[in-house]
C-alpha positions in Angstrom: 102.7 101.4 98.4 105.6 99.6 99.9 108.9 98.3 98.7 110.8 95.4 100.2 114.1 93.7 99.6 113.5 90.0 99.4 115.8 87.3 100.7 117.2 86.7 97.2 118.0 90.5 96.8 115.0 91.2 94.5 113.1 94.4 95.3 109.3 94.1 95.1 106.9 97.1 95.0 103.4 96.3 96.1 102.0 99.0 93.8 103.4 97.1 90.8 101.9 93.7 91.8 99.6 92.2 89.2 97.1 91.2 91.9 96.7 91.3 95.6 94.4 89.7 98.2 93.7 91.0 101.7 93.4 88.6 104.6 90.0 87.6 105.8 88.9 88.5 109.3 86.4 87.1 111.8 84.7 89.0 114.5 85.2 87.4 117.9 82.7 89.7 119.7 85.3 92.3 120.5 87.9 92.4 117.7 88.5 91.5 114.1 90.8 88.5 114.1 93.0 87.8 111.1 92.2 84.4 109.6 95.8 84.2 108.2 97.6 85.0 111.5 95.0 84.2 114.2 95.5 87.5 116.0 94.1 91.0 116.0 97.5 92.6 115.8 99.4 90.8 113.0 98.1 91.0 109.4 99.0 89.6 106.0 98.4 90.5 102.3 99.2 88.1 99.5 100.6 89.5 96.2 101.4 88.2 92.8 104.3 90.0 91.4 104.2 91.3 87.8 106.5 88.4 87.0 104.1 85.9 88.5 105.8 85.1 91.8 103.8 85.1 95.0 104.8 86.9 98.2 103.2 87.7 101.5 103.5 91.2 103.2 103.5 91.0 107.0 102.2 94.0 109.0 101.7 94.5 112.6 99.9 97.0 114.8 102.5 96.5 117.6 104.5 99.6 118.2 108.0 99.4 116.9 107.3 96.6 114.5 108.6 96.7 111.0 106.6 95.5 107.9 108.3 92.8 105.9 107.6 90.6 102.9 108.7 87.0 102.0 108.4 84.9 98.9 106.0 82.0 99.2 105.6 78.9 97.0 102.7 78.5 94.7 101.5 75.8 97.1 101.7 78.2 100.1 99.8 80.8 98.1 97.1 78.3 97.2 96.7 77.4 100.9 96.6 81.0 102.0 93.9 81.8 99.4 91.9 78.8 100.5 92.2 79.6 104.1 91.1 83.2 103.5 88.2 82.0 101.3 89.3 83.8 98.1 88.7 82.5 94.6 91.7 80.5 93.5 93.5 81.7 90.3 93.4 79.1 87.5 97.2 78.5 87.7 96.9 77.5 91.4 93.6 75.5 91.2 95.3 72.0 91.1 97.5 72.9 94.1 94.5 74.2 96.0 92.7 70.9 95.4 95.7 69.0 96.8 95.9 71.3 99.8 92.4 70.6 101.1 90.7 67.5 102.4 
């Protein structure tokens, strides 16, 4: 569980999210690489708040780094889910179709 103050002053609690998705990873022969960030050190989790807004939590394994969260648009959420090969929620399906070629 983590709580974050968002840029608009709203406080989100990851434990109260209505849904969450972990990033996908790929094995490069030595490390698991985040599909969302492209590195082995930085990670993301997508959440849908209980009010239906999407946000990404950013975490890093770098010493001294601080976790954070930011609101993302529905379009960005659809792209993130598509990139990480997660099923797309019905309310984002049309946006996901537009985000891919």
